[in-house]
C-alpha positions in Angstrom: -97.7 -20.5 -52.1 -97.2 -21.2 -55.8 -93.9 -20.9 -57.8 -94.7 -17.4 -59.0 -95.3 -16.2 -55.4 -92.1 -17.7 -54.2 -90.1 -16.0 -57.0 -91.8 -12.7 -56.3 -90.9 -13.0 -52.6 -87.3 -13.7 -53.5 -87.1 -10.7 -55.7 -88.5 -8.5 -53.0 -85.9 -9.8 -50.6 -83.1 -9.1 -53.0 -84.4 -5.6 -53.6 -84.4 -4.9 -49.9 -80.9 -6.2 -49.5 -79.7 -4.1 -52.4 -81.1 -1.0 -50.8 -79.2 -1.9 -47.6 -76.0 -2.2 -49.7 -75.4 -5.8 -48.7 -75.2 -7.4 -52.1 -73.1 -5.7 -54.8 -71.1 -6.8 -57.8 -68.5 -9.2 -56.3 -65.2 -7.5 -55.6 -62.4 -8.8 -57.9 -59.0 -8.4 -56.1 -56.4 -8.7 -58.8 -53.6 -9.3 -56.4 -53.4 -11.3 -53.1 -50.6 -10.9 -50.6 -50.1 -14.1 -48.6 -48.7 -13.4 -45.2 -47.7 -16.6 -43.4 -47.4 -16.3 -39.6 -46.1 -19.6 -38.2 -46.6 -18.6 -34.6 -48.1 -21.0 -32.0 -46.7 -20.0 -28.7 -49.8 -18.0 -27.7 -52.1 -21.0 -28.2 -53.2 -23.9 -26.0 -51.4 -26.7 -27.8 -48.4 -27.0 -30.1 -49.0 -27.3 -33.8 -50.7 -24.2 -35.0 -47.3 -22.8 -36.1 -47.4 -25.5 -38.8 -50.8 -24.2 -40.2 -49.6 -21.7 -42.8 -47.4 -24.2 -44.6 -50.2 -26.8 -44.4 -52.6 -24.5 -46.1 -50.1 -23.9 -48.9 -49.6 -27.6 -49.2 -53.3 -28.2 -49.3 -53.5 -26.2 -52.6 -54.2 -22.6 -51.6 -52.1 -21.0 -54.3 -53.6 -23.3 -56.9 -57.1 -22.2 -55.8 -56.2 -18.5 -55.9 -54.8 -18.9 -59.4 -58.0 -20.7 -60.6 -59.9 -17.6 -59.7 -57.8 -15.5 -62.0 -56.0 -13.8 -59.2 -52.3 -13.2 -58.8 -50.3 -13.9 -55.6 -48.3 -10.7 -55.8 -46.3 -11.5 -52.7 -45.8 -14.5 -50.4 -43.9 -13.5 -47.2 -43.1 -15.6 -44.1 -43.0 -13.6 -40.9 -40.1 -14.5 -38.7 -41.6 -16.0 -35.5 -40.1 -17.5 -32.3 -40.5 -21.2 -32.2 -39.3 -22.4 -28.7 -41.7 -24.9 -27.1 -44.3 -23.6 -24.7 -43.8 -23.9 -21.0 -46.3 -24.1 -18.2 -47.3 -20.8 -16.5 -49.5 -20.0 -13.6 -52.9 -18.4 -13.6 -52.9 -14.7 -14.7 -49.4 -15.0 -16.1 -49.1 -13.8 -19.7 -47.3 -16.5 -21.6 -44.8 -15.2 -24.2 -45.8 -11.6 -24.1 -42.5 -10.4 -25.6 -42.9 -12.9 -28.5 -46.5 -11.9 -29.2 -45.4 -8.2 -29.2 -42.6 -9.1 -31.7 -44.8 -11.0 -34.0 -47.5 -8.4 -33.8 -45.1 -5.7 -34.9 -43.9 -7.8 -37.9 -47.4 -8.6 -39.0 -48.5 -5.0 -38.7 -45.6 -4.0 -41.0 -46.4 -6.7 -43.6 -50.1 -5.7 -43.7 -49.0 -2.1 -44.3 -46.8 -3.1 -47.2 -49.5 -5.2 -48.8 -52.1 -2.4 -48.5 -49.7 0.2 -49.9 -49.2 -1.9 -53.0 -53.0 -2.4 -53.5 -53.0 -6.1 -52.7 -55.6 -8.0 -50.6 -53.9 -9.1 -47.4 -54.5 -12.8 -46.7 -53.0 -13.8 -43.3 -52.4 -17.4 -42.6 -51.9 -18.3 -38.9 -50.7 -19.6 -36.5 -52.7 -19.1 -33.4 -55.3 -16.3 -33.1 -52.9 -13.9 -31.4 -51.6 -13.1 -34.9 -54.8 -11.1 -35.3 -53.4 -8.4 -33.1 -50.8 -7.5 -35.7 -53.2 -7.9 -38.5 -55.7 -5.4 -37.1 -52.9 -3.1 -36.1 -51.8 -2.8 -39.7 -55.4 -2.5 -41.0 -56.4 0.3 -38.6 -53.4 2.3 -39.8 -54.9 2.2 -43.3 -58.6 2.1 -42.5 -59.6 4.6 -39.8 -63.0 3.0 -39.2 -62.6 -0.7 -39.6 -65.3 -3.3 -39.3 -64.5 -6.8 -38.1 -66.4 -10.1 -38.4 -64.9 -12.6 -36.0 -65.7 -16.2 -36.6 -64.8 -18.2 -33.5 -66.1 -20.6 -30.9 -64.4 -18.2 -28.3 -64.7 -14.5 -27.8 -60.9 -13.8 -27.2 -61.9 -10.9 -24.9 -59.9 -11.9 -21.9 -57.3 -9.7 -20.3 -54.2 -10.4 -18.3 -56.3 -9.9 -15.2 -59.1 -12.2 -16.2 -57.5 -15.0 -18.3 -57.7 -18.4 -16.7 -54.8 -19.7 -18.8 -52.5 -16.9 -19.7 -52.7 -17.9 -23.4 -52.7 -14.7 -25.4 -54.7 -16.2 -28.4 -57.6 -15.6 -26.0 -56.9 -11.9 -25.7 -56.7 -10.7 -29.3 -60.0 -8.9 -29.4 -59.3 -7.2 -26.0 -56.0 -6.0 -27.5 -57.5 -4.3 -30.6 -60.4 -2.8 -28.6 -57.9 -1.3 -26.2 -59.0 -3.2 -23.1 -55.8 -5.1 -22.2 -52.4 -3.8 -21.1 -50.9 -5.0 -24.3 -52.8 -3.4 -27.1 -52.5 -1.5 -30.4 -50.9 1.5 -28.7 -47.8 -0.6 -28.1 -47.4 -1.5 -31.8 -45.4 1.0 -34.0 -47.5 2.1 -37.0 -50.8 0.8 -35.7 -54.0 2.9 -36.0 -56.7 3.6 -33.5 -58.7 1.0 -31.6 -61.6 -0.8 -33.2 -65.0 0.6 -32.2 -67.0 -2.2 -30.4 -70.1 -1.2 -32.4 -68.2 -2.3 -35.6 -67.4 -5.8 -34.3 -69.5 -8.9 -34.9 -69.0 -12.4 -33.5 -70.3 -15.4 -35.3 -70.2 -19.0 -33.9 -69.6 -18.3 -30.2 -70.3 -21.2 -27.8 -67.6 -21.3 -25.2 -67.3 -18.1 -23.2 -65.8 -17.2 -19.8 -68.0 -15.2 -17.4 -65.9 -12.1 -17.9 -66.2 -12.3 -21.6 -70.0 -12.6 -21.4 -70.1 -9.5 -19.2 -67.8 -7.6 -21.6 -70.0 -8.4 -24.6 -73.0 -7.1 -22.8 -71.3 -4.0 -21.4 -69.7 -3.0 -24.6 -72.8 -3.7 -26.7 -71.0 -6.0 -29.1 -73.2 -7.9 -31.5 -72.7 -11.6 -30.9 -74.3 -14.4 -32.9 -73.9 -17.5 -30.8 -74.6 -20.9 -32.2 -78.0 -20.6 -30.6 -78.6 -17.6 -32.8 -77.3 -19.5 -35.9 -79.7 -22.4 -35.1 -82.6 -20.0 -34.4 -82.2 -17.5 -37.3 -80.3 -19.5 -39.9 -77.0 -18.4 -41.4 -78.6 -16.2 -44.1 -80.1 -13.8 -41.6 -77.0 -13.9 -39.4 -74.5 -13.0 -42.1 -76.8 -10.4 -43.6 -77.1 -8.6 -40.2 -73.4 -9.1 -39.5 -72.5 -7.3 -42.8 -74.8 -4.4 -42.0 -73.3 -4.0 -38.5 -69.6 -4.4 -39.6 -70.0 -2.7 -42.9 -72.5 0.1 -42.3 -70.5 3.3 -42.2 -67.1 1.7 -42.0 -64.2 1.7 -44.4 -64.5 -2.0 -45.0 -64.7 -5.4 -43.3 -61.9 -7.6 -42.0 -62.8 -11.2 -41.7 -61.0 -13.1 -39.0 -61.7 -16.8 -39.3 -60.7 -19.2 -36.5 -61.2 -22.8 -37.7 -62.6 -23.8 -34.3 -65.8 -21.9 -35.2 -66.6 -25.0 -37.2 -67.9 -28.2 -35.7 -65.0 -30.6 -34.8 -66.6 -33.2 -37.2 -65.9 -30.7 -40.0 -62.6 -29.4 -38.7 -60.8 -31.8 -36.3 -57.4 -30.2 -36.7 -57.8 -27.3 -34.2 -56.2 -26.7 -30.8 -59.4 -25.9 -28.9 -62.3 -27.8 -30.4 -65.8 -27.2 -29.1 -68.7 -29.4 -30.2 -71.7 -27.9 -31.9 -70.1 -25.5 -34.3 -70.8 -24.3 -37.8 -71.4 -26.8 -40.6 -69.5 -27.0 -43.9 -72.3 -25.3 -45.8 -73.0 -22.7 -43.2 -69.4 -21.6 -43.3 -69.2 -21.6 -47.1 -72.5 -19.7 -47.4 -71.2 -17.0 -45.1 -68.0 -16.7 -47.1 -70.0 -16.6 -50.4 -72.2 -13.8 -49.1 -69.2 -11.9 -47.9 -67.6 -12.2 -51.3 -70.7 -10.8 -52.9 -70.9 -7.8 -50.5 -68.0 -5.9 -52.0 -67.0 -4.9 -48.5 -64.3 -7.3 -47.4 -60.8 -5.7 -47.4 -58.8 -8.5 -45.8 -58.9 -11.9 -44.3 -57.0 -14.1 -41.9 -57.5 -17.8 -41.3 -56.0 -19.3 -38.1 -55.7 -22.2 -35.8 -55.2 -25.0 -38.3 -53.2 -27.6 -36.4 -51.8 -30.4 -38.7 -50.7 -32.4 -35.6 -54.4 -32.9 -34.7 -55.8 -33.1 -38.2 -57.1 -36.1 -40.1 -55.8 -36.6 -43.7 -55.3 -32.8 -44.1 -59.1 -32.4 -43.8 -59.1 -29.2 -41.8 -56.5 -27.5 -44.0 -58.4 -28.4 -47.2 -61.6 -27.0 -45.8 -59.7 -23.8 -44.8 -58.4 -23.5 -48.4 -62.0 -23.9 -49.7 -63.3 -21.2 -47.4 -60.6 -18.8 -48.4 -61.5 -19.5 -52.1 -65.2 -18.8 -51.4 -64.4 -15.5 -49.8 -62.2 -14.6 -52.7 -65.1 -15.2 -55.1 -65.3 -18.9 -56.0 -68.9 -19.9 -56.6 -70.7 -23.2 -57.3 -72.0 -22.1 -60.7 
């Protein structure tokens, strides 16, 4: 194939994508509301509660300003900080604390949306997503979610092997766990499983595998990323989460990345996304004009190396907000 044929093929691909409403003029969010959630009790190891401040120290606000955006608000959610204690199997650890934090996050999301700002949630462990989605569903009645994670977070109190509630977030906003959005004041309806997409999965419990199949959730495992390439994966994900919905929420757990890229996470799993795969996904999402919010979680400075994970997290947020190479 000569150069002209290659260019023609590329133009046909872009035309097809345009018809599917995947690529649009990049959204320019004038204002960003930073919601820091220093909560780590629902995770596997101490340290995630330090993530929000670490992301700020790594230059997040400077990156946002460089994009011509304004941080309209920076709020720190009041979170319990007592050290975790061992708990037996099927025991929910810190349920009351997770409920409390979820309520606070839901409120802050609602405030940001009412003021027309783009909510940017900084975790904390991934249980903070329960409150994030609670607030979003009150504003967007038909929300799409793209969940970047090595884990499915679909466990319930009956099936969890650890009792760690950062592994139950998706079950909570789908309505499949005892603690769910219905217990959060101001929350909207449950997310439709057909509007949820996983990217980066590679460490699943048997119950989670069964639930993904039963509920018909579209899951792109690392096998799929290897087989299809990130371009095809993210394009399909945007169609599924964005087709007919009010917008896409991007929930990004840093352990979806390979530990060589992001060592500072509480539950690392080998064989994750590469630096460029993750940035490419964020760049495509930025160009989609469909993303209405983002959260980035599970940065653990106690396990990081020279702030490498936090800096990568800042870069990924910047890419989602519109930063480009050229």
